[in-house]
C-alpha positions in Angstrom: 102.9 147.3 95.9 101.2 145.8 98.8 100.0 142.6 98.1 98.0 140.8 100.3 98.2 137.1 101.0 94.7 135.1 101.7 95.0 132.1 103.6 92.5 129.3 102.4 90.8 127.5 105.3 90.8 124.1 102.8 88.5 122.1 105.9 85.9 124.8 105.3 85.5 124.8 101.6 83.4 122.4 99.7 85.2 120.1 97.0 83.6 121.9 94.0 85.1 125.1 95.4 88.5 123.9 96.4 88.5 122.0 92.6 87.8 125.6 91.1 90.5 127.0 92.8 92.9 124.5 91.9 91.7 124.3 88.2 92.2 128.1 87.8 95.6 128.4 89.6 93.7 130.6 92.0 96.4 129.5 94.8 98.7 131.7 96.0 101.8 129.8 96.5 103.0 126.2 96.2 101.8 125.2 100.2 98.2 126.2 99.2 98.2 123.9 96.3 99.5 121.1 98.1 97.0 121.7 100.9 94.1 121.6 98.2 95.5 118.5 96.5 95.7 116.7 100.0 92.2 117.8 101.2 90.5 116.6 97.5 92.8 113.5 97.8 91.5 112.7 101.3 87.8 113.8 100.3 88.1 110.9 97.2 86.3 113.9 95.1 88.1 114.3 91.5 90.5 111.9 92.1 90.7 111.0 88.2 90.9 115.1 87.5 93.4 115.8 90.0 95.8 113.1 88.5 95.1 114.6 84.8 95.9 117.5 86.3 99.3 116.8 88.0 100.3 114.9 84.6 99.5 118.2 82.5 101.6 120.1 84.9 104.6 118.1 84.9 104.6 117.9 80.8 105.3 121.9 80.9 
């Protein structure tokens, strides 16, 4: 199977799109997820939602 990895340029995406990718687990690996989380934190959008998502992830 030929799996293609797509790099996400988080600087070029709007906050809403980044949130959708993160929320829907459409990131490809942990480094992409981290980059999205850091970008959203830096933009200060979705901070409460981001914290809530992190709490949910640690409960599993």
